C-alpha positions, 0 to 999 in steps of 0.5 A: 578708449574714446574712439571705442566709446564713440563707435559704441554710441554711433552703433546704439544711435543707428539701432535706435533710429532703425527701431524708432522709424515712423510707420507711416513714411520712413525717410531712411533706407536701413535694415538690421541683420542678426547672426547667431547660433541657435542653442536649441538646433545648433545651427547658425541663423542669419535673420535680415529685417528690412522695410518690405516696400523697399525690398519689393521695389528692389526686386521690381515687384510693386504690384502687391503688398509684401504680406501678399507677395511673400506668401507666393512661391514666386515671391519667396523664391525671388526674395531668397535669390535676391538676398543670397546675391547681396549678403555674403559671409565668410570665414577668417580666410575669406571662404564663403559660408554656404547659407541655406535659404529658409524663407521670408515673411512680412510683419507690418511694414517689415520683411524678415528673411531667414537663412541658416548654416551649420555652426562654424567650427571657429567663431573667432573671426568672420567677414561680412558683406551686407549689401542688401538693398544697396544696389537700389538705394544709394543711402542704404545702411545695413547694421549686422550684429554677430553674436558668438562666444557670449560676445556681440560685434557689429558691422556697419555698411552704408554710403562710403563704407561698402567694403566687406567688414572683418569682425573679430571675437578674439579678445 
């Protein structure tokens, strides 16, 4: 029980740091991914939020601001290809879930990247491998929140913890 409380507090602290990072010059390389089933469409949605300038640096495009570059066909295509390469999600047997790239947009200093997939038949267990920006920043931390069956589970990946994470919703 004590270990669970420590893990919960560490997750809350990591989330607060991500939300409270100053806009002028961040000193952390961190992002958040939210995964859930949209009750309106019935599709599983995967939404990544990372710092826009970190994303542009990772894909080798630093000549324009994210707001401008993500409005171009080439920018959108490059971001989709990059995110599909560095974020993978599988079912409990390790079979990759085929995600469809929807698009990306900039909002202030952040970039949002959207994917969808049919809702999985079983929502009991998943494998998450979220290496967004880790290829470019050694200290990159990605927090992935999965919301299924009225429950939330969090997978943290960062320095020293890059292996895929198995997330279970079974009680």
